[in-house]
C-alpha positions in Angstrom: 51.8 -59.8 -11.6 55.5 -60.1 -12.5 57.3 -63.4 -12.1 60.6 -65.1 -12.8 61.0 -68.6 -14.1 64.0 -70.9 -14.5 64.3 -74.1 -16.4 66.1 -76.5 -14.0 66.0 -79.5 -16.4 63.9 -80.6 -19.4 61.2 -81.8 -17.0 61.4 -79.2 -14.3 60.6 -75.5 -14.4 60.3 -73.1 -11.4 58.0 -70.1 -11.6 57.6 -67.6 -8.7 55.9 -64.3 -8.3 58.1 -61.3 -7.6 57.1 -59.8 -4.3 58.6 -57.3 -1.8 60.0 -60.2 0.2 61.7 -62.4 -2.4 64.1 -60.2 -4.4 67.8 -60.4 -3.5 71.1 -59.4 -4.9 74.8 -59.7 -3.9 77.1 -57.0 -2.7 79.5 -56.5 -5.7 82.4 -56.1 -3.2 82.1 -58.9 -0.7 79.3 -61.1 -2.1 77.0 -60.8 0.9 73.3 -61.5 0.0 71.0 -58.5 0.4 67.2 -58.3 0.3 66.1 -55.6 -2.2 63.0 -53.5 -2.3 62.4 -53.1 -6.1 59.6 -50.5 -5.5 62.1 -48.3 -3.7 64.8 -48.7 -6.4 62.3 -48.2 -9.2 61.2 -44.9 -7.6 64.5 -43.4 -8.7 64.1 -41.6 -12.1 67.5 -43.0 -13.2 66.7 -46.6 -12.2 68.6 -49.2 -14.3 67.9 -52.8 -13.2 70.9 -54.2 -15.0 73.3 -51.5 -14.2 72.5 -51.1 -10.5 74.9 -52.5 -7.8 73.9 -52.5 -4.2 76.6 -52.7 -1.6 76.1 -54.0 1.9 76.3 -51.6 4.8 79.8 -52.6 5.7 81.1 -52.1 2.1 79.1 -48.9 1.7 80.7 -47.5 4.8 84.2 -48.4 3.4 83.3 -46.6 0.2 82.0 -43.6 2.1 84.9 -43.5 4.4 87.4 -43.7 1.5 85.5 -41.0 -0.5 85.4 -38.7 2.6 89.1 -39.2 3.3 89.9 -38.5 -0.4 87.7 -35.3 -0.4 89.5 -34.0 2.7 93.0 -34.4 1.4 94.9 -31.2 0.7 96.1 -30.5 -2.8 
């Protein structure tokens, strides 16, 4: 079992098991909260917990649309 713990004050500490339902992150672009499946992320051979940013679907679409537009421009 993996878990996280946080010291809220000298008297209070919170400990909770990491499950497939309680891991979240924030979109680095807009700050929306997103639920994360760590098992899915960890299945990538280049998985880097600290270096991974996950965008929400709206921001992902903006990035994809921008990249596609950039790729289709004539030089």
